[in-house]
C-alpha positions as semicolon CSV with decimal commas, in nm:
position;residue;x (nm);y (nm);z (nm)
1;M;2,149;-1,947;0,305
2;D;2,524;-1,990;0,264
3;P;2,609;-2,083;0,636
4;N;2,964;-1,948;0,595
5;R;2,816;-1,593;0,498
6;K;2,900;-1,323;0,770
7;T;2,771;-0,999;0,624
8;I;2,476;-0,860;0,402
9;N;2,423;-0,547;0,194
10;A;2,174;-0,301;0,326
11;V;2,063;0,055;0,243
12;Q;2,112;0,273;0,549
13;A;2,154;0,638;0,666
14;D;2,262;0,782;0,992
15;D;2,034;1,073;0,974
16;L;1,721;1,170;0,786
17;D;1,823;1,508;0,629
18;A;1,823;1,394;0,258
19;L;1,745;1,087;0,058
20;E;2,100;1,111;-0,084
21;A;2,227;1,028;0,276
22;Y;2,115;0,670;0,221
23;Q;2,406;0,430;0,110
24;V;2,472;0,070;0,064
25;V;2,662;-0,074;0,372
26;Q;2,770;-0,367;0,490
27;L;2,599;-0,519;0,808
28;P;2,631;-0,840;1,024
29;M;2,408;-1,132;0,889
30;P;2,082;-1,111;1,119
31;E;1,973;-1,403;1,312
32;P;1,617;-1,487;1,392
33;G;1,544;-1,498;1,761
34;T;1,248;-1,683;1,933
35;G;0,949;-1,670;1,704
36;Q;1,110;-1,500;1,436
37;V;1,213;-1,582;1,073
38;L;1,482;-1,491;0,857
39;I;1,398;-1,402;0,496
40;R;1,612;-1,368;0,188
41;V;1,463;-1,080;0,023
42;A;1,371;-1,062;-0,348
43;F;1,192;-0,743;-0,357
44;C;1,077;-0,462;-0,130
45;S;0,805;-0,233;-0,206
46;I;0,848;0,135;-0,196
47;G;0,565;0,369;-0,159
48;Y;0,498;0,740;-0,073
49;V;0,486;0,669;0,302
50;D;0,816;0,480;0,289
51;A;0,985;0,788;0,135
52;L;0,821;1,018;0,399
53;I;0,942;0,791;0,679
54;A;1,295;0,799;0,508
55;L;1,309;1,176;0,573
56;G;1,168;1,174;0,903
57;R;0,826;1,343;0,752
58;Y;0,586;1,078;0,878
59;Q;0,381;1,066;1,194
60;K;0,620;0,824;1,338
61;K;0,984;0,894;1,306
62;P;1,235;0,609;1,284
63;S;1,508;0,523;1,506
64;L;1,867;0,588;1,347
65;P;2,050;0,441;1,192
66;H;1,753;0,362;0,951
67;I;1,698;0,112;0,684
68;P;1,409;0,216;0,449
69;G;1,119;-0,030;0,337
70;S;0,872;-0,226;0,549
71;E;0,724;-0,490;0,314
72;V;0,930;-0,785;0,136
73;A;0,875;-1,087;-0,042
74;G;1,134;-1,367;-0,083
75;V;1,214;-1,706;0,057
76;V;1,262;-1,818;0,426
77;A;1,641;-1,862;0,506
78;S;1,611;-2,005;0,846
79;V;1,370;-1,995;1,164
80;G;1,442;-1,914;1,518
81;P;1,297;-2,116;1,808
82;D;0,913;-2,173;1,851
83;V;0,851;-2,140;1,481
84;S;0,630;-2,391;1,324
85;G;0,473;-2,412;0,991
86;L;0,761;-2,241;0,803
87;A;1,084;-2,418;0,649
88;P;1,349;-2,279;0,455
89;G;1,284;-2,216;0,087
90;M;0,909;-2,124;0,133
91;R;0,802;-1,842;-0,064
92;V;0,660;-1,577;0,180
93;M;0,579;-1,200;0,201
94;A;0,637;-1,023;0,544
95;R;0,612;-0,710;0,711
96;V;1,003;-0,622;0,848
97;P;1,197;-0,327;1,010
98;G;1,420;-0,244;0,722
99;G;1,343;-0,426;0,382
100;F;1,622;-0,255;0,182
101;A;1,859;-0,533;0,257
102;E;1,963;-0,871;0,141
103;Y;1,824;-1,031;0,445
104;A;1,553;-0,933;0,708
105;V;1,409;-1,058;1,012
106;A;1,039;-1,074;1,055
107;D;0,832;-1,176;1,361
108;L;0,629;-1,492;1,278
109;K;0,281;-1,316;1,300
110;D;0,385;-1,091;1,023
111;V;0,494;-1,370;0,762
112;K;0,241;-1,515;0,518
113;V;0,309;-1,797;0,275
114;L;0,236;-1,703;-0,095
115;P;-0,054;-1,869;-0,268
116;D;0,027;-2,057;-0,587
117;G;0,010;-1,806;-0,897
118;M;0,115;-1,512;-0,695
119;T;0,455;-1,375;-0,798
120;L;0,722;-1,241;-0,540
121;S;0,701;-0,886;-0,696
122;Q;0,326;-0,906;-0,662
123;A;0,333;-1,023;-0,300
124;A;0,585;-0,737;-0,207
125;V;0,314;-0,481;-0,327
126;F;0,028;-0,647;-0,156
127;R;-0,012;-0,637;0,218
128;G;-0,020;-0,271;0,311
129;N;-0,210;-0,137;0,012
130;Y;-0,457;-0,414;-0,013
131;L;-0,521;-0,419;0,377
132;T;-0,560;-0,038;0,367
133;A;-0,854;-0,091;0,090
134;M;-1,017;-0,372;0,267
135;H;-1,008;-0,202;0,625
136;G;-1,130;0,138;0,445
137;L;-1,402;-0,005;0,219
138;A;-1,540;-0,290;0,394
139;D;-1,456;-0,212;0,776
140;R;-1,491;0,176;0,791
141;G;-1,678;0,237;0,482
142;S;-1,935;-0,044;0,504
143;L;-1,923;-0,056;0,125
144;K;-2,207;-0,293;-0,004
145;A;-2,257;-0,474;-0,324
146;G;-2,430;-0,247;-0,583
147;E;-2,299;0,082;-0,431
148;T;-2,096;0,343;-0,627
149;L;-1,748;0,393;-0,532
150;L;-1,530;0,675;-0,621
151;V;-1,151;0,627;-0,605
152;M;-0,935;0,929;-0,601
153;G;-0,565;0,868;-0,719
154;A;-0,681;0,575;-0,860
155;A;-0,357;0,469;-1,040
156;G;-0,134;0,495;-0,742
157;G;-0,060;0,168;-0,533
158;V;-0,316;0,248;-0,268
159;G;-0,571;0,355;-0,523
160;L;-0,543;0,053;-0,744
161;A;-0,563;-0,176;-0,470
162;A;-0,898;-0,003;-0,391
163;V;-1,029;-0,043;-0,719
164;E;-0,982;-0,419;-0,719
165;V;-1,122;-0,446;-0,373
166;G;-1,426;-0,243;-0,443
167;R;-1,505;-0,456;-0,746
168;A;-1,459;-0,769;-0,527
169;L;-1,714;-0,637;-0,284
170;G;-1,967;-0,588;-0,563
171;A;-1,952;-0,221;-0,607
172;R;-1,956;0,002;-0,922
173;V;-1,604;0,177;-0,933
174;I;-1,536;0,520;-1,072
175;A;-1,149;0,604;-1,110
176;V;-1,005;0,936;-1,087
177;A;-0,677;0,979;-1,206
178;S;-0,472;1,282;-1,392
179;T;-0,348;1,140;-1,707
180;D;-0,474;0,910;-1,997
181;A;-0,214;0,640;-1,918
182;K;-0,329;0,631;-1,542
183;R;-0,695;0,637;-1,634
184;A;-0,625;0,337;-1,864
185;V;-0,450;0,144;-1,583
186;A;-0,732;0,204;-1,349
187;R;-0,975;0,055;-1,621
188;E;-0,757;-0,239;-1,672
189;A;-0,768;-0,296;-1,273
190;G;-1,152;-0,319;-1,311
191;A;-1,299;0,046;-1,299
192;E;-1,626;0,086;-1,482
193;A;-1,567;0,450;-1,554
194;V;-1,290;0,685;-1,522
195;L;-1,268;1,056;-1,466
196;D;-0,991;1,329;-1,487
197;R;-0,912;1,560;-1,201
198;E;-0,944;1,893;-1,372
199;P;-1,145;2,106;-1,092
200;D;-1,330;2,325;-1,371
201;G;-1,641;2,152;-1,433
202;W;-1,548;1,827;-1,238
203;R;-1,878;1,792;-1,054
204;E;-2,091;1,809;-1,354
205;R;-1,859;1,563;-1,535
206;L;-1,882;1,337;-1,204
207;K;-2,292;1,373;-1,249
208;E;-2,279;1,239;-1,596
209;I;-2,147;0,937;-1,479
210;A;-2,314;0,900;-1,135
211;P;-2,633;1,092;-1,156
212;D;-2,698;1,004;-0,768
213;G;-2,347;1,068;-0,656
214;P;-2,113;0,802;-0,509
215;D;-2,196;0,617;-0,186
216;V;-1,851;0,596;-0,079
217;V;-1,520;0,806;-0,156
218;Y;-1,203;0,670;-0,109
219;D;-0,929;0,962;-0,089
220;P;-0,561;0,898;-0,046
221;V;-0,494;1,260;-0,211
222;C;-0,725;1,491;-0,025
223;G;-0,639;1,784;-0,252
224;P;-0,849;2,022;-0,434
225;L;-1,109;1,780;-0,540
226;M;-1,196;1,686;-0,190
227;D;-1,482;1,966;-0,140
228;P;-1,646;1,891;-0,484
229;A;-1,640;1,509;-0,407
230;F;-1,793;1,542;-0,079
231;R;-2,054;1,784;-0,202
232;S;-2,132;1,512;-0,489
233;L;-2,191;1,238;-0,228
234;H;-2,516;1,046;-0,213
235;W;-2,736;1,074;0,108
236;R;-2,584;0,884;0,379
237;G;-2,235;0,873;0,187
238;R;-1,924;0,792;0,364
239;Y;-1,582;0,975;0,288
240;L;-1,289;0,800;0,356
241;V;-0,967;1,001;0,454
242;I;-0,674;0,765;0,357
243;G;-0,389;1,018;0,328
244;F;-0,255;1,342;0,208
245;A;-0,045;1,288;-0,101
246;H;-0,128;1,635;-0,226
247;G;0,072;1,764;0,061
248;E;-0,161;2,019;0,212
249;I;-0,429;1,908;0,445
250;P;-0,757;2,071;0,337
251;A;-1,056;2,184;0,548
252;L;-1,402;2,105;0,504
253;R;-1,705;2,311;0,596
254;L;-1,912;2,107;0,866
255;N;-2,252;2,200;0,749
256;L;-2,174;1,947;0,454
257;P;-2,176;1,624;0,649
258;L;-2,520;1,765;0,809
259;L;-2,691;1,854;0,472
260;K;-2,565;1,516;0,312
261;G;-2,635;1,292;0,622
262;A;-2,284;1,186;0,557
263;A;-1,971;1,069;0,737
264;L;-1,601;1,205;0,719
265;I;-1,419;0,883;0,835
266;G;-1,054;0,849;0,886
267;V;-0,860;0,510;0,779
268;D;-0,547;0,444;0,967
269;T;-0,411;0,100;0,891
270;R;-0,112;0,132;1,065
271;Q;-0,299;0,167;1,413
272;F;-0,554;-0,059;1,312
273;G;-0,296;-0,355;1,206
274;E;-0,005;-0,293;1,413
275;I;-0,140;-0,172;1,746
276;L;-0,509;-0,166;1,809
277;E;-0,691;-0,460;1,616
278;P;-0,397;-0,691;1,485
279;D;-0,629;-1,001;1,495
280;A;-0,893;-0,846;1,281
281;A;-0,632;-0,717;1,049
282;D;-0,470;-1,063;1,027
283;A;-0,801;-1,212;0,921
284;M;-0,852;-0,941;0,649
285;V;-0,504;-1,021;0,494
286;E;-0,611;-1,406;0,498
287;Q;-0,934;-1,308;0,323
288;L;-0,724;-1,095;0,075
289;L;-0,475;-1,382;-0,009
290;S;-0,802;-1,608;-0,074
291;W;-0,900;-1,377;-0,325
292;A;-0,569;-1,349;-0,487
293;A;-0,548;-1,741;-0,486
294;A;-0,863;-1,754;-0,660
295;G;-0,776;-1,469;-0,928
296;T;-1,029;-1,211;-0,785
297;L;-0,723;-0,989;-0,716
298;N;-0,449;-0,951;-0,953
299;P;-0,202;-0,684;-0,782
300;P;-0,025;-0,461;-1,039
301;V;0,333;-0,399;-1,000
302;G;0,491;-0,073;-1,063
303;R;0,831;0,032;-1,170
304;R;1,135;-0,164;-1,078
305;F;1,453;-0,008;-0,932
306;A;1,784;-0,203;-0,909
307;F;1,944;-0,221;-0,566
308;D;2,189;0,059;-0,628
309;Q;1,910;0,297;-0,758
310;H;1,762;0,306;-0,401
311;T;1,787;0,697;-0,384
312;E;1,606;0,735;-0,725
313;A;1,337;0,495;-0,610
314;L;1,281;0,684;-0,291
315;T;1,284;1,023;-0,488
316;F;1,014;0,865;-0,742
317;A;0,807;0,745;-0,472
318;L;0,789;1,068;-0,323
319;S;0,700;1,261;-0,658
320;G;0,359;1,107;-0,698
321;N;0,408;1,014;-1,040
322;A;0,409;0,626;-0,976
323;I;0,156;0,409;-1,145
324;G;0,113;0,130;-0,888
325;K;0,350;0,065;-0,610
326;S;0,738;0,041;-0,692
327;L;0,978;-0,210;-0,609
328;L;1,338;-0,227;-0,526
329;A;1,480;-0,555;-0,680
330;V;1,691;-0,688;-0,407
331;D;1,770;-1,011;-0,553
332;E;1,577;-1,097;-0,867
333;T;1,733;-1,451;-0,892
334;I;1,494;-1,563;-0,614
335;S;1,199;-1,789;-0,739
């Protein structure tokens, strides 16, 4: 870090009325406090939730002024008092408030050193999506080796992470995606079989692939296929509700869980990881990083946007058209 530098560039808005309200501004160089780390940001991930938060449409509204982005990768610039194990120049990923900025401050507990072989772009898209998959599949869904996992929206960042984690847990993975290109990406991530999302005849096509039905359904979409997917569950199946990328929240007839001996399970990684069970979440992140270091996980990186394309990036994230999780390239010169 340049010791003479006094300001940084950041993307910020004073209201949540529109994505066009976000502009590049100059802010004072942040300083790490006790137990904090200052990170020079290379990349910040951009997902559907980030765009919702930027518009004030998420379950938790941000304070104003707001800088989007919560997951970054880069290098340590400096550390505050009572920080050990980190030094300037170390490659890290971190959860931060305001990742659309050249520098960001993170609490020590939210910073992880990258394993060898993981790129900074991969690291930026890693934590949230893969922790959601691990918490959902291993913890909430009790997915076992040899079981069949059906992943909805399998080409998005959350879906692709579930495909990879499902394979790492020993499951047979069936991926559902809307286009040939998206289904091809899901296959590359490890899906054994793929399926379209056209409702007409969908259950029959699923039955051809999995005659006994899936044991676990991982659903970040919760759209028109929720009812037929739940009806297709195997006895004692588990249906994981991850989010509502489709927009509308569907209803489910309560006789279906009874007839299937099945469970409808909510997966809220924010509460799990940040509020209620942070130690358990941290242990999961460590396990995921060890799998990444061993090559078991290979996080796919989606579309990259330049720093001055921040509005386009957020708009694209909101569209639902992304393959993988997108990135805002804050400083690609960092390695």
